[in-house]
C-alpha positions as CSV (number, residue, x, y, z in Angstrom):
1,M,0.0,0.0,0.0
2,N,1.3,3.5,-0.9
3,P,2.0,5.8,2.0
4,L,0.0,9.0,2.5
5,Q,1.8,12.4,2.6
6,L,0.6,14.5,5.6
7,G,2.8,17.6,5.5
8,P,6.3,16.5,6.4
9,F,5.0,13.1,7.6
10,L,4.4,9.8,5.8
11,L,1.5,7.7,7.0
12,K,1.3,4.1,5.8
13,T,-2.2,3.4,4.4
14,E,-2.2,0.1,6.3
15,V,-1.9,2.0,9.6
16,L,-4.7,4.3,8.7
17,I,-7.0,1.4,7.7
18,L,-6.2,-0.4,11.0
19,G,-7.0,2.7,13.0
20,L,-10.3,3.3,11.2
21,S,-11.2,-0.4,11.6
22,A,-10.4,-0.2,15.3
23,L,-12.7,2.8,15.5
24,A,-15.5,0.9,13.8
25,G,-15.1,-2.0,16.2
26,Y,-15.2,0.5,19.1
27,I,-18.4,2.2,17.8
28,G,-20.1,-1.2,17.2
29,L,-19.2,-2.3,20.8
30,R,-20.6,1.0,22.3
31,I,-23.8,0.6,20.4
32,R,-24.2,-3.0,21.7
33,L,-23.3,-2.0,25.2
34,N,-25.8,0.9,25.2
35,R,-28.6,-1.5,24.3
36,S,-27.6,-3.9,27.1
37,D,-28.9,-3.9,30.7
38,S,-25.5,-3.9,32.3
39,D,-24.5,-1.0,34.5
40,H,-22.0,1.7,33.6
41,S,-19.2,0.2,35.6
42,D,-19.5,-3.1,33.9
43,Q,-19.7,-1.4,30.5
44,A,-16.5,0.5,31.3
45,G,-14.8,-2.7,32.3
46,V,-15.7,-4.4,29.0
47,T,-14.5,-1.4,27.0
48,D,-11.2,-1.1,28.8
49,K,-10.4,-4.8,28.5
50,L,-11.2,-4.9,24.7
51,V,-9.4,-1.7,24.0
52,N,-6.3,-2.9,25.9
53,G,-6.6,-6.2,24.2
54,F,-6.5,-4.6,20.8
55,L,-3.5,-2.4,21.7
56,M,-1.7,-5.6,23.0
57,W,-2.5,-7.4,19.7
58,L,-1.2,-4.4,17.6
59,I,2.0,-4.1,19.6
60,I,2.8,-7.8,19.5
61,W,2.0,-8.0,15.8
62,K,4.3,-5.1,15.0
63,L,7.2,-6.2,17.2
64,S,6.9,-9.9,16.4
65,I,9.2,-9.3,13.4
66,V,12.0,-9.5,16.0
67,L,11.1,-13.1,16.6
68,F,10.4,-14.1,13.0
69,D,13.0,-12.1,11.1
70,P,15.6,-10.9,13.6
71,V,18.3,-10.5,10.9
72,S,16.3,-7.7,9.1
73,V,15.9,-5.9,12.4
74,T,19.5,-6.3,13.3
75,W,20.6,-4.8,10.0
76,S,18.0,-2.1,9.9
77,P,16.2,-1.2,13.2
78,L,13.9,1.0,11.2
79,A,12.3,-2.2,10.0
80,L,10.3,-2.1,13.3
81,L,8.5,1.0,12.0
82,Y,7.7,-0.2,8.4
83,F,7.3,-3.9,8.8
84,D,5.4,-6.4,11.0
85,G,5.3,-10.0,12.0
86,G,3.0,-10.9,9.1
87,E,0.4,-13.7,9.4
88,K,2.3,-15.5,12.2
89,G,2.5,-12.2,14.2
90,L,-1.2,-11.7,13.7
91,W,-2.0,-15.0,15.3
92,L,0.6,-14.6,18.1
93,G,-0.9,-11.2,19.0
94,G,-4.4,-12.7,18.8
95,I,-3.5,-15.5,21.2
96,A,-1.9,-13.1,23.7
97,S,-4.7,-10.6,23.6
98,G,-7.2,-13.5,23.8
99,L,-5.6,-14.7,27.0
100,Y,-5.6,-11.2,28.4
101,V,-9.3,-10.7,27.7
102,G,-10.1,-14.3,28.9
103,Y,-8.5,-13.4,32.3
104,G,-10.7,-10.3,32.4
105,I,-13.8,-12.4,31.7
106,R,-13.0,-14.7,34.7
107,R,-12.8,-11.7,37.0
108,S,-15.9,-10.0,35.6
109,R,-19.5,-10.1,36.9
110,I,-20.7,-10.2,33.3
111,S,-21.6,-13.7,32.0
112,V,-19.2,-15.5,29.6
113,T,-22.0,-15.5,26.9
114,A,-22.4,-11.7,27.1
115,W,-18.6,-11.3,26.9
116,I,-18.4,-13.4,23.8
117,D,-21.3,-11.4,22.3
118,Y,-19.5,-8.1,22.9
119,V,-16.2,-9.4,21.6
120,S,-17.9,-10.8,18.5
121,I,-19.7,-7.6,17.7
122,S,-16.5,-5.6,18.1
123,W,-14.6,-8.0,16.0
124,F,-17.2,-8.2,13.3
125,C,-17.6,-4.4,12.9
126,G,-13.8,-3.9,12.9
127,S,-13.2,-6.7,10.4
128,A,-16.0,-5.6,8.1
129,A,-14.5,-2.0,8.1
130,Y,-11.1,-3.4,7.4
131,H,-12.2,-5.4,4.3
132,L,-14.3,-2.5,3.0
133,L,-11.5,0.0,3.4
134,N,-9.1,-2.3,1.6
135,L,-11.7,-2.7,-1.1
136,L,-12.0,1.0,-1.5
137,N,-8.3,1.5,-1.4
138,G,-7.9,-0.6,-4.6
139,F,-9.0,-3.7,-6.3
140,H,-6.0,-5.8,-5.2
141,E,-7.6,-9.0,-3.9
142,G,-10.9,-7.3,-4.3
143,A,-12.9,-10.5,-4.5
144,Y,-11.6,-11.7,-1.2
145,H,-12.3,-8.4,0.6
146,L,-15.8,-8.2,-1.0
147,A,-16.7,-11.7,0.0
148,S,-15.4,-11.3,3.6
149,S,-17.1,-8.0,4.2
150,F,-20.4,-9.3,2.9
151,I,-20.3,-12.4,5.1
152,I,-19.2,-10.5,8.2
153,L,-21.8,-7.7,7.8
154,L,-24.5,-10.3,7.4
155,L,-23.5,-12.1,10.6
156,A,-23.1,-8.8,12.4
157,G,-26.6,-7.8,11.4
158,M,-28.0,-11.2,12.6
159,L,-26.2,-10.7,15.9
160,Y,-27.5,-7.1,16.4
161,K,-31.0,-8.1,15.5
162,R,-31.1,-10.9,18.0
163,Q,-32.8,-9.6,21.1
164,K,-32.1,-12.5,23.4
165,R,-28.4,-11.9,24.0
166,G,-28.0,-14.8,26.4
167,D,-28.7,-17.4,23.7
168,S,-25.4,-19.2,23.8
169,L,-26.4,-21.7,21.1
170,Y,-27.3,-19.0,18.6
171,L,-24.0,-17.2,19.4
172,L,-22.0,-20.4,18.8
173,Q,-23.8,-20.9,15.5
174,I,-22.9,-17.3,14.4
175,L,-19.3,-17.8,15.2
176,L,-19.3,-21.2,13.4
177,W,-20.6,-19.6,10.3
178,F,-18.0,-16.8,10.6
179,C,-15.2,-19.4,10.7
180,I,-16.6,-21.3,7.7
181,G,-17.0,-18.0,5.8
182,Q,-13.4,-17.1,6.5
183,I,-12.2,-20.5,5.3
184,L,-14.2,-20.1,2.0
185,S,-13.4,-16.4,1.4
186,L,-9.7,-17.0,1.9
187,F,-9.6,-19.2,-1.2
188,L,-10.2,-15.9,-3.1
189,N,-7.0,-14.4,-1.5
190,E,-4.3,-14.8,-4.1
191,G,-1.7,-13.6,-1.7
192,R,-2.2,-16.4,0.8
193,T,0.6,-18.8,1.6
194,I,-0.3,-22.5,1.1
195,L,0.7,-24.6,4.0
196,I,-0.8,-28.0,3.3
197,M,-3.5,-29.5,1.0
198,G,-4.3,-26.1,-0.6
199,F,-5.0,-24.5,2.8
200,S,-3.2,-21.6,4.4
201,M,-2.3,-21.5,8.1
202,S,-5.2,-19.1,8.8
203,Q,-7.6,-21.5,7.0
204,L,-6.4,-24.4,9.1
205,L,-6.7,-22.5,12.3
206,Y,-10.3,-21.4,11.3
207,L,-11.0,-25.1,10.6
208,V,-9.8,-26.1,14.1
209,F,-12.0,-23.4,15.6
210,S,-14.9,-24.6,13.5
211,C,-14.6,-28.1,14.9
212,M,-14.4,-26.8,18.4
213,L,-17.5,-24.5,17.9
214,L,-19.4,-27.4,16.3
215,A,-18.6,-29.6,19.3
216,L,-19.6,-26.9,21.8
217,A,-22.8,-26.2,19.9
218,H,-23.7,-29.9,19.8
219,K,-23.1,-30.1,23.6
220,T,-25.1,-27.0,24.3
221,E,-28.0,-28.2,22.2
222,H,-27.9,-31.6,24.0
223,K,-28.0,-29.9,27.4
224,R,-30.9,-27.7,26.3
225,K,-32.9,-30.7,25.2
226,A,-32.1,-32.7,28.3
227,G,-33.1,-29.8,30.5
């Protein structure tokens, strides 16, 4: 992506897109929280944890190049400003921020289902904005960004429309369809790196998540019928 000239400064388009995507995720979260019945202190706790989790993900993603390509950083320390840890760094940051948010969930008065709802809404809104902004920025991998944004916006709308936020089975089904949608849309990404059997690392991880969500959904449905 070409950098933007802002006076004497150069701003990478990627950074601008990430910032706007984070803002979209924050707005989506605030709208969801305002429609919930939780008190202001709980809402503030959710917002703080998710914002801190995003910042943790961003920092780890950017600095993970030190782990995955230390030679480049040694030869040119400025690489920390212009490069990142790539797909591996994305997942490393995601795991770390996920553990951080998970710790916050355990110490919160808000139910786990509500937390997953809030995280999902924030992620869906931010991801949809990311793909749409990339689509507007140019038609590079346009089919992938178009398919991903359509799927995510559809699922986000279904989640917003659902009035019964404590329905864990419905939430698991939404997340399952999100993972399946990501697996399929990534086939349209010509820049993906094939790992095995035509699948990239991201697709394989989404496949693992899909199996876990399917098992959880089946278990939840079985408990509901038994009860």
